[in-house]
C-alpha positions in Angstrom: 138.1 108.5 26.0 135.8 106.3 24.1 138.0 105.3 21.3 139.1 102.0 22.7 139.1 98.8 20.7 138.8 96.2 23.5 136.7 93.1 22.7 136.4 94.0 19.0 138.4 91.2 17.5 135.6 88.6 18.1 132.8 87.2 15.9 129.4 86.9 17.6 126.7 84.4 16.7 123.3 85.7 17.7 120.0 83.8 17.2 117.2 85.3 15.2 114.1 86.1 17.3 111.5 83.3 17.1 108.7 85.4 18.6 108.1 89.2 18.6 108.5 91.3 21.7 105.3 92.0 23.7 104.4 94.6 26.1 103.7 93.4 29.6 100.3 94.9 30.5 100.8 95.7 34.2 104.2 97.6 34.2 104.6 98.2 30.4 107.9 96.4 30.2 108.9 94.8 26.9 109.0 91.1 27.3 109.4 87.9 25.3 109.1 84.2 25.9 112.1 83.5 23.5 115.1 82.8 25.7 117.4 82.2 22.8 117.3 86.0 22.2 119.6 86.4 25.2 122.3 84.1 23.9 125.4 85.4 22.2 128.2 82.9 21.3 131.7 84.5 20.8 134.3 83.1 18.5 137.8 84.2 17.7 137.5 83.8 13.9 134.7 84.0 11.3 135.5 80.4 10.2 135.0 79.0 13.7 131.6 80.8 13.9 130.5 79.5 10.5 131.7 75.9 11.3 129.7 75.9 14.6 126.5 77.1 12.9 126.8 74.5 10.2 127.6 71.7 12.6 124.5 72.5 14.7 122.3 73.2 11.6 121.8 76.8 12.7 120.7 79.1 9.8 123.2 81.9 9.6 124.3 85.0 7.7 127.6 86.7 7.9 127.8 90.5 8.4 131.3 91.7 7.6 133.1 93.9 10.1 132.9 97.7 9.5 136.1 99.6 9.8 135.6 102.6 12.1 136.3 106.0 10.6 138.6 107.6 13.1 139.0 111.4 13.2 142.2 112.8 14.7 141.2 115.4 17.3 143.5 117.1 19.7 142.7 118.9 22.9 144.5 122.0 21.6 141.9 122.3 18.8 139.5 123.7 21.4 141.7 126.8 21.9 142.7 127.7 18.3 142.4 131.4 17.6 140.9 130.8 14.1 137.9 128.7 15.3 134.7 129.1 13.4 132.8 128.9 16.6 134.4 130.8 19.5 135.3 128.8 22.7 133.2 130.0 25.6 132.5 128.7 29.1 
């Protein structure tokens, strides 16, 4: 099942990239000299994240959380006799 909601009640502060990604010529890997790109700060509330950004003069923008659209699906639906697409193995 992939419908879990673990670790979804947090607000994340991510830094904007300071330099574009580059392609490493020998192996073709994507690389960057910007180490702040790897940092994610997690907060339990939006207010804490905004206060931290303001205290440390970090430019920020808030992206509101998106409510997931959950579809109720049951295993028995696979074996209904009136399916539009027949169940085959």
